[in-house]
N, C-alpha and C positions, 0 to 999 in steps of 0.2 A: 388082912391080905398077905398071903405067903407065896413067894416065887422061888424058883430054883436059885435065881441070882438077882441081887439088887445092886445097881451100880450108881454111885454118887458122882455126877459130873458127866457132861456130854461134849467134851472136847474131842479131839481126834482119838485119844487113848480110850476114853470111856465109850465113845460111839463104836469104835472098832470092836471092843470087847463085847458090847451088847449085840452087835451084828453077828459076830461069830458064834455067840451063844445061841442066838435064834436059829442060825443055820444048822446047829447041832441038835435042835429040837428042845432046848431048855425054855422054860417060862422066865421072862425077864421083866423087871421093873427098873426104870431109870428115873433119877431125881435130879433136876437142874432148875435153877431159878429162871433161866431163859432157854428152854429146850428147843425153840424154833430159830434161835439166833443163827444167822449165816456166818460162816467163817470168812475172814478177810485176809488173814496172813498168807504169805507165800511159804509153802512147805516143799522141802526137797530131801533127797536121800541118795545114797550110793545105790545104783541099780541092782547090784548083787546082794543087797540086804533085803530086798522086798520079797514077801511071800508070793507063791504062785497064784494065789486067789485074787490078787489085785487086778482089777479090770484095766485093760489097755486104755480105755477112754479116760481113766483117772490120771493119766500121765500127759501133761501138756507138752513137754519137750524133753529130749535126752541129749546131753552133751557127751559125745564119745570119749574125748580126751580133754577134760577141763584143764585150764591153764592157771598156774599159781606163780606169783612173784614174791620173793623175799628181797634179796639184792640182785637176783637174777631170775631168769624165766625157767619154769618147769612145766612139762606136760605130764599130767597124771594118767597113768595107764589104767583107768578105772572109770567106767561110764557113770554119769551123774544124771539122775532123773529129777525133773521138776514137776510137781503135781499141778493139775488143774484143780484148784481148791474146791470150787463148787461141785465139780464132777466127783471128786473124792468123797466129799460129804454125802452127796446123793447116793453114791455106790454103796455106802455103809448103811444099808436099809435097816431101819428099826421099826417098821410099821407094825410088827406083831408084838412089840413091847408095850407094857403099861407105862405111860409117861406121866410123871407127876411134876407139875410146875411149882416148885417150892425149894427152899434152902434147907440143907441138912445142917442142923445145929449140933448134933452129937451122934457119933457112931458108938453104939453100945456093945462093949466087949464083955463076954461072960468069963468069970474067973476059971471056969471048967473047960474052956476051949480057946485056942489061939485064933479061931476064925470068928469074926463078928457076925451076928445074925439079926441085928435090929438097928434101926436109926430113929432118931427123934427129929422131927421137922420143926421149922420155925414157929409154927402154931401149936406145938405140943403133941401132935399126932405121932404115934409110933408105928413104923412099918417093919414087918418081919420078912425074913427070907432064909433059905438054907445057907446062903453065903452072902455077905455084904462086902463089896470091894470099893475102896475109895480111889476114884480117878479124878479128883478135883484139882490136880496140879499142886503147885507149891506157892505159898504166900510170900509176898515181898517183905524184906526186913533190912534195916540198915546194916545188920551184921552179915548179910549174905551178899556174895558177889553176884553181879547181874551182867547180862548181855543187853546191849542197846543198839539200835540202828535207825537210820532215817533213809528212806529210799523214794525214788520217783520212777514212774513207768513211762518209757519213751517208745515211739514207733521204732521198729528194727531197721528202718531205712535211715535213722539218725545215729544208731549205735548197734552193732551186731557182733561184738566180740565178747563171748562168754568168759568170765573170769571168776574162778572159785575163790581166790584170795589174792589181793594186790596191795602189798605193803609199801609201794613206792611213795615218796614224800612230796608229791605234787599237789597236796591238799591244803597247803598254806601253813603247815606246822613246822616247828623247830625240832631238832633232834631230841631235846630233853622233855618235850611235851608227851602226855599219854598218847599212844599210837591208836590208829584206826586204819581199817583197810577197805578197799573197794570190792564189793561182791556184785557181780553182774550176771544174771541168769535169764534165759528166755522164759516168758510166761505163756507164750503162744507162738504161732507162726508169724505174728505181726507185732508183738510187743515184747519188751525186755525191761527187767527191773534192774535199776542201778542203785546200790545201797551202800552207804558209808556205815561201817560196822565197828563197834567196840566189842572185841571178842570177849573180854572179861574185865571187870573193874569193881573195886569196892572203895568208893562209889564208882559206878560206870559213867561214861561220858553222857551228858544230857543230849537227847535227840536234837535239840535246837542247835547245839554246838556241832553235832554231826551234820546237820543241814548245811551250815556254813562251810564246813570242810568239803562236803560233796559239791556244792556250788563252785568252790575254788578249784577243786580237782578237775571238774568237767570243763570249767572255763579254760584251764591250761590245756585241755585236750580238744578245744575248739567247739564246745557245746555250751550254749546259754539256755537257761530255763526261762519261760515266760509266765510261770505261775499257774498255768492251766493244767499242768501234768497231774495225774493221779498220784497220791502220796501214800506211802506205807511207813508207819512208825512201829518200832519193836522195843519192848522192854520186858524182860522176864528174869527171875532168879535162877542161878545155876546151882544153888545149894538148897538143901532142906528135905529132899526126898530120901527115903531109906528102903532098900529092898526088904521085902517081908510079906507074910501072909496078910491078905486083906487090903493090899495096896497095889496100884497099877499105874503105868505111865510115869510121868515125872514124880508123882507121889510115891511110887514104888521103886525109885532109883533107876528108872530106865532112861532118864535124861543124862547125857554124857556131861559131867561137870566141867570138862575142859574144852568142849566144843559147842554145847547147847543143843545138840541133836537128840531127838527122842521119838519122832513119829515112826520111823522105820522100825526101831526096836520094839515099839508098842504094837505095831501091825504084826510083826513077826512072832511076838510072844503071845498074842491073843489066844490062839487055839490051845496052847499048852495050859494057860491059866484057866480057860473055860473048862478044861477037863480035870482041873484040881491042882495043877502045879502052882508053886509059889515063886515070886520073884526073889525070894530070900534064901536061895541055896547058899551053901558055904562059899562056893566059887564066885557066885554073883556078888555076895557081900565083900569078898576080898577084891574083886575087880573094881567095885565101886570105891573102896578105900584107896586103891591105886590111882584111880582117875581123879579122886579128890586131891591126892598128892600132886598130880599133874596140874590141877588148877592152881594150887598154891605156888607151884613153880612158875607158871605163867604170870601170876600176880607179882611175883618177886623180881622178875626180869626187868632191868633198866629198859626204858622205851627204845633206846638206840639198838639194843641187842635182839629185839623181837624178830626183825627180818633175818638176822643171822641164825636164830633158833629155827625158823621155818625153812631157811635154806637147807639146814641139816636134816630136818624132818623129811622134806620132800625129795632129798637125795637117797633116802632109804629105799630098799626094795618095796615094790607095791604090796606084796604080801605082808611085810612088816608094818607098813602104814595101816593096812586093813586090820591087822590084829589089834592095834591100839584104838582105831576109830570105831570099830564094830566089835561084835562078839561080846555081849555084856556079861557072859559067864566063862569066857576063855581066859582063865588065869595064867596058864603057861604062856600063851601068845601075848597077852598084855605085858607080863613081866619081861619077856624076851624083847619086845618092841621098846619098852622103856629103857632097858639095859643097852640095847643097840644105839638108841638115840643119845643116851648119856655118854657113851664111849666115843661117839663121833663129834661131840660138841667141843669147842675150844675150852681150855682149862679154866679160864675166868668164869665162863658160864657154868661149868661143872660145880665150882665152889658155891655159886649162888643157888643153883638148883638143889644141891645136896643139903644146904642149910634150910631151904624152904620145905623140902620134902620131909625132913626129920623134925620140923617144928610144926606142931598142930595147934 
């Protein structure tokens, strides 16, 4: 069996790539151990990151000016879109693909080509294609920083204040404990997700610990949970992907190591990769290294200084914020944003960040 494109993995990145390849008339094979599994996570993105082909029905809600709290309140002048997860998955139609329910054990690379053209499945069968792309994400490892979160879904008549990031310390923690923040986004016209989030940790905070913090925080704000609320748990590695030929999504370095965002970058890059582009351009590799330095900086900051760091970040012009948060191959914009942030930080934080960035 030979297809134009064989994609390993059917998460958002792999499915988007398969969908856009089919739209362009390519023959596609997808391999995944559970190809019909429904997605349950809540995905979101900055609205200006999304490609024009995304269907309106795939967006559950848009927050025009999301609010962030460090030690003070900021309104971010950049619309934030929350996906309807089921509608997004269904909109990425792969009905014309050949779907193989199996696990890829090996991606076979030819010494004569940078582009892999075969895979070996768990039962030993070998499948061939003109191009093979690994979109299976990144595996967990004790050596890799992770992002974790614990959330509950409430009716919006009980809570209706979207919060992109709230570092205030009413979650029962002391100043020297590892920090977490409240993330609150609408999932529909009637429901909102409240999620206590560990942005990055090695090790990251356990979701059970985040659950206790969320309960304490919401109790301080006059909300008690009765245990019947739908729950969302999050845990994924922030490191391990590398931009390059034959890789896509988190595996291809499209996950932002310092924020955990990858869905919008994957949706946006899908068309270019379908037509033969690689995620491994020189500028993309350099941006990825710069963002990994940003992750090291976050991990090095004392817990009490994280709100001060984000005060400084959200005080930057919106275009500067965007250059760092988006644009996976915009090296000049990324470098300028990191430089502006560094110059605006207090001296004590500059020393910490400089040491972390220069130490790999």
